[in-house]
MIFILO-350012 format. One record per residue (C-alpha): residue number from 1; x, y, z. Coordinates in steps of 0.05 Angstrom, whole numbers, plus 5000, padded with zeros to 4 digits. Each point is the difference from the previous one (the first is absolute). Layout:
N
SITE;n;X;Y;Z
SITE;NUM;X;Y;Z
...
END
This chain:
351
SITE;n;X;Y;Z
SITE;1;2478;2638;2532
SITE;2;4943;5003;4953
SITE;3;4949;4950;5025
SITE;4;4934;4974;4973
SITE;5;4953;4982;5057
SITE;6;4937;4964;4977
SITE;7;4940;5004;5046
SITE;8;5011;5071;5025
SITE;9;4926;5011;5011
SITE;10;5005;4939;5046
SITE;11;5016;4996;5074
SITE;12;5074;4978;4999
SITE;13;5017;5035;4934
SITE;14;4975;5068;5021
SITE;15;5043;4998;5064
SITE;16;5061;4974;4962
SITE;17;4996;5055;4948
SITE;18;5001;5054;5053
SITE;19;5058;4967;5036
SITE;20;5042;4997;4937
SITE;21;4982;5070;4978
SITE;22;5021;5025;5069
SITE;23;5069;4973;4991
SITE;24;5008;5029;4930
SITE;25;4983;4945;4952
SITE;26;4961;5013;4936
SITE;27;4934;4960;5000
SITE;28;4950;4982;4948
SITE;29;4937;4972;5031
SITE;30;4953;4954;4963
SITE;31;4930;4975;5019
SITE;32;4936;4982;4964
SITE;33;4957;5026;5059
SITE;34;4951;4943;4993
SITE;35;4936;4997;5041
SITE;36;5019;4938;5043
SITE;37;4990;5045;5060
SITE;38;4980;5072;5016
SITE;39;5033;5045;4948
SITE;40;4997;5059;5047
SITE;41;5057;4969;5039
SITE;42;5040;4988;4937
SITE;43;4992;5071;4975
SITE;44;5013;5026;5071
SITE;45;5067;4964;4999
SITE;46;5018;5031;4934
SITE;47;4978;5069;5020
SITE;48;5043;4993;5063
SITE;49;5060;4996;4953
SITE;50;4977;5060;4958
SITE;51;4965;4962;4943
SITE;52;4936;5038;4981
SITE;53;4942;4952;4988
SITE;54;4971;5046;4946
SITE;55;5065;4996;4959
SITE;56;5001;4923;4997
SITE;57;4982;4966;4936
SITE;58;5019;4933;4971
SITE;59;5072;4992;4974
SITE;60;5019;5072;5015
SITE;61;5055;5022;5047
SITE;62;4979;5050;5053
SITE;63;5051;5041;5038
SITE;64;4994;5007;5075
SITE;65;4984;5070;5027
SITE;66;5042;4985;5062
SITE;67;5059;4959;4976
SITE;68;5039;5022;4939
SITE;69;5029;4929;4994
SITE;70;4933;4965;4997
SITE;71;4956;4982;4942
SITE;72;4938;4954;4999
SITE;73;4969;4960;4943
SITE;74;4934;4964;5000
SITE;75;5013;4934;4963
SITE;76;4984;4926;5002
SITE;77;5059;4953;5007
SITE;78;4968;4954;4948
SITE;79;5000;5058;4949
SITE;80;5063;4972;4967
SITE;81;5008;5054;4945
SITE;82;4995;5061;5045
SITE;83;5041;4968;5057
SITE;84;5055;4984;4951
SITE;85;4998;5072;4975
SITE;86;5007;5026;5072
SITE;87;5061;4957;5013
SITE;88;5033;5021;4935
SITE;89;4986;5074;5013
SITE;90;5018;5004;5073
SITE;91;5061;4953;5005
SITE;92;4992;4982;5074
SITE;93;5059;4980;5044
SITE;94;4956;4958;5045
SITE;95;4929;4973;5002
SITE;96;4958;4983;5061
SITE;97;4937;4962;4979
SITE;98;4946;5007;5054
SITE;99;4940;5002;4954
SITE;100;4958;4938;5001
SITE;101;4929;4976;5006
SITE;102;4999;4993;5076
SITE;103;4959;4958;5048
SITE;104;4990;4927;5013
SITE;105;4924;4998;5006
SITE;106;4989;5040;4936
SITE;107;5039;4948;4961
SITE;108;4946;4949;5015
SITE;109;4950;5040;4959
SITE;110;5044;5039;4951
SITE;111;5057;4953;4979
SITE;112;5011;5032;4931
SITE;113;5020;5066;5032
SITE;114;5060;4964;5033
SITE;115;5024;4969;4935
SITE;116;4996;5066;4962
SITE;117;5034;5045;5052
SITE;118;5045;4952;5039
SITE;119;5023;4954;4944
SITE;120;4995;5036;4933
SITE;121;5016;5067;5034
SITE;122;5061;4972;5036
SITE;123;5026;4970;4935
SITE;124;4996;5068;4968
SITE;125;5040;5030;5058
SITE;126;5054;4947;4992
SITE;127;5003;5012;4924
SITE;128;5004;5075;5011
SITE;129;5058;4991;5048
SITE;130;5036;4951;4954
SITE;131;4996;5043;4937
SITE;132;5016;5067;5032
SITE;133;5061;4986;5043
SITE;134;4965;5006;5067
SITE;135;5053;4983;5053
SITE;136;4954;4971;5053
SITE;137;4928;4978;5012
SITE;138;4967;4991;5066
SITE;139;4929;4975;5004
SITE;140;4943;4981;5048
SITE;141;4989;4928;5015
SITE;142;4957;4979;5059
SITE;143;5000;4959;5064
SITE;144;4939;4964;4969
SITE;145;5048;4959;4957
SITE;146;5013;4956;5062
SITE;147;4929;4970;4990
SITE;148;4993;4933;5034
SITE;149;5069;5004;5031
SITE;150;4992;5002;5076
SITE;151;5073;4999;5021
SITE;152;5010;5067;5036
SITE;153;5032;5048;4999
SITE;154;4993;5001;4924
SITE;155;5069;4994;4969
SITE;156;5020;5019;4929
SITE;157;5037;4933;4997
SITE;158;4934;4964;5010
SITE;159;4956;4967;4947
SITE;160;4946;5045;4971
SITE;161;4969;4952;4949
SITE;162;4932;4996;5032
SITE;163;4964;5068;4993
SITE;164;4927;5002;5020
SITE;165;4977;5061;4960
SITE;166;5010;5023;4929
SITE;167;5029;5064;5029
SITE;168;5054;4960;5035
SITE;169;5012;4958;4937
SITE;170;5010;5064;4959
SITE;171;5051;5026;5050
SITE;172;5039;4934;4999
SITE;173;4998;5005;4924
SITE;174;5032;5069;5004
SITE;175;5059;4971;5041
SITE;176;5010;4945;4947
SITE;177;4996;5049;4943
SITE;178;5049;5047;5033
SITE;179;5050;4943;5011
SITE;180;4997;4983;4926
SITE;181;5018;5072;4980
SITE;182;5054;5004;5053
SITE;183;5031;4935;4971
SITE;184;4991;5015;4926
SITE;185;5014;5075;4999
SITE;186;5038;5013;5064
SITE;187;4945;5047;5023
SITE;188;5007;5009;5076
SITE;189;4931;4985;5031
SITE;190;4977;5000;5072
SITE;191;4932;4974;5021
SITE;192;4970;5025;5066
SITE;193;4949;4954;5035
SITE;194;4960;5052;5038
SITE;195;4967;4982;5066
SITE;196;4936;5038;5020
SITE;197;5018;5072;4989
SITE;198;4960;5053;5037
SITE;199;5002;5074;5015
SITE;200;4974;5068;4975
SITE;201;4972;5000;4929
SITE;202;4989;4925;5007
SITE;203;4956;4959;4955
SITE;204;4925;5002;5014
SITE;205;4994;4924;4991
SITE;206;5049;4986;5056
SITE;207;4980;4981;5070
SITE;208;5023;5062;5037
SITE;209;4961;5047;4953
SITE;210;4937;4957;5002
SITE;211;5004;4993;5075
SITE;212;5010;5075;5012
SITE;213;4943;5018;4955
SITE;214;4952;4950;5031
SITE;215;5017;5018;5072
SITE;216;4991;5075;4987
SITE;217;4933;4985;4967
SITE;218;4979;4954;5058
SITE;219;4997;4941;4953
SITE;220;5026;4929;5014
SITE;221;5068;4978;4973
SITE;222;5010;4933;4966
SITE;223;5051;4959;5040
SITE;224;5021;4940;4959
SITE;225;5022;4933;5027
SITE;226;4965;5019;5065
SITE;227;5057;5047;5016
SITE;228;5052;4945;4997
SITE;229;5042;5037;4949
SITE;230;5070;5027;5004
SITE;231;5032;5049;4952
SITE;232;5069;5030;4994
SITE;233;4973;5070;4997
SITE;234;5053;5047;4972
SITE;235;4996;5076;5002
SITE;236;5006;5037;4934
SITE;237;5061;5041;5017
SITE;238;5038;4936;5019
SITE;239;4980;4968;4934
SITE;240;5022;5061;4959
SITE;241;5067;5002;5036
SITE;242;5010;4927;4981
SITE;243;4981;5011;4926
SITE;244;5047;5059;4996
SITE;245;5058;4957;5025
SITE;246;4983;4947;4949
SITE;247;4998;5051;4943
SITE;248;5068;5026;5021
SITE;249;5031;4929;5006
SITE;250;4983;4957;4940
SITE;251;5021;4927;5004
SITE;252;5065;4978;4968
SITE;253;4988;4925;4999
SITE;254;5015;4947;5052
SITE;255;5070;4972;4987
SITE;256;4987;4944;5051
SITE;257;4936;4977;4968
SITE;258;4996;4924;4996
SITE;259;4962;4971;4941
SITE;260;4994;4933;5037
SITE;261;4969;5033;5060
SITE;262;4969;5063;4970
SITE;263;4980;5059;5044
SITE;264;4934;5026;4970
SITE;265;5013;5072;5024
SITE;266;5066;5011;4962
SITE;267;5036;4978;4938
SITE;268;5066;5004;4964
SITE;269;4963;5054;4960
SITE;270;4988;5069;5031
SITE;271;4935;4979;5032
SITE;272;4975;5004;5072
SITE;273;4935;4989;5038
SITE;274;4990;5033;5069
SITE;275;4945;4997;5051
SITE;276;4983;5070;5024
SITE;277;4960;5001;5064
SITE;278;5003;5018;5074
SITE;279;5029;4933;5022
SITE;280;4949;5001;5056
SITE;281;4931;4971;4989
SITE;282;4942;5032;5037
SITE;283;4935;4966;5020
SITE;284;4941;5030;4963
SITE;285;4963;5011;5066
SITE;286;5060;5040;5028
SITE;287;5000;5042;4936
SITE;288;4926;5014;5009
SITE;289;5013;5018;5074
SITE;290;5052;5051;4980
SITE;291;4950;5031;4951
SITE;292;4945;5001;5054
SITE;293;5051;5033;5046
SITE;294;5013;5056;4950
SITE;295;4928;5011;4981
SITE;296;4975;4995;5072
SITE;297;4944;4953;4977
SITE;298;4988;4925;5005
SITE;299;4988;4965;4934
SITE;300;4938;4958;4987
SITE;301;5027;4935;4971
SITE;302;4972;4949;4950
SITE;303;5041;4937;5014
SITE;304;5005;4963;4933
SITE;305;5036;4938;4974
SITE;306;5063;5003;4958
SITE;307;4989;5028;4929
SITE;308;5019;4959;4939
SITE;309;5070;5021;4976
SITE;310;5019;5028;5069
SITE;311;5054;4972;5045
SITE;312;4993;5000;5076
SITE;313;5070;5027;5015
SITE;314;5058;5037;4967
SITE;315;5068;5011;5030
SITE;316;5060;5026;4961
SITE;317;5071;4975;5007
SITE;318;5036;5064;4979
SITE;319;5070;4978;5021
SITE;320;5026;5007;4928
SITE;321;4977;5071;4996
SITE;322;5030;5016;5068
SITE;323;5067;4969;4984
SITE;324;5005;5025;4928
SITE;325;4971;5070;5007
SITE;326;4997;5014;5075
SITE;327;4923;5003;4998
SITE;328;4967;5011;5067
SITE;329;4925;5018;5008
SITE;330;4992;5055;5051
SITE;331;4925;5012;5010
SITE;332;4957;4969;5054
SITE;333;4929;4977;4985
SITE;334;4968;5052;5046
SITE;335;5042;5056;4970
SITE;336;4983;4979;4929
SITE;337;4926;4992;5013
SITE;338;4999;5069;5034
SITE;339;5030;5032;4937
SITE;340;4951;4964;4956
SITE;341;4939;5022;5040
SITE;342;5026;5072;5001
SITE;343;5005;4998;4924
SITE;344;4932;4966;4991
SITE;345;4961;5048;5044
SITE;346;5033;5060;4966
SITE;347;4991;4975;4928
SITE;348;4927;4981;5010
SITE;349;4986;5057;5048
SITE;350;4975;4955;5056
SITE;351;5011;5051;5056
END
């Protein structure tokens, strides 16, 4: 297949591109390489796939030096004219939209960034698919859409009408927009509600990265909700395996869908929502213990209250993904943390 992956300077997108290239797909990667976090990590991910930093300029395709089937373009999703031109020129078979303005806490101070990238940008993706015969679209949603819902494990059949951050609201909006295009234009769309993804090349604003950096520098880590947090931490390789299965198996529409008792996660249209997580929530303090175990150091801890926009617990019901696509996460927390720390100390030369 010829696949557009947006967000390939990002954590999940960079791993997915390499996985699809390894199996023989042709990939065009797109990212605006914004400065939301340390750009060294973003350029490092691109360089890992053979994209030379010095060759990157806006709206210009750069060929990988390592993968003959890989091109990268620096572009904003909200740049309607140039994105339309890219779709028309490349004629993709499939699109996986992982580009977005990320982060819950950042949305409290920079709301406009989320509207531009996550709403306007996603509309441009949908239009590109519609007008260029794209056969399937998969896209990143988020576990944050569950908001005030406390019924756990989180199920895709549950109500998600009470988001508590603009980031979450933008992701719920993506799901609604996608359904409209699935219904009106028969565009197969699959939304993936990601649950706390971690691993090598992870985001610098995520807990594991922040904790590792602080502990190595003998600084205290911020432990929110006084440590009474649980997260369905999911290792990057398990996430990428799930995304690949979704790309290969677009929805066909639920023939048993009942309009008088509607299932929010499916439709008569070719539309589907999946949770993608580890199906096994981990106490934050146990996560920190596994990190201390790998580093051989005890963390100094600032015990703090729950942050606005945060939820105390996430737990994914992934039964749909298991039954439909035989998805089974394989990586233990200790194994995943060990691999992350090995990458971190190598990349930042912490030996």
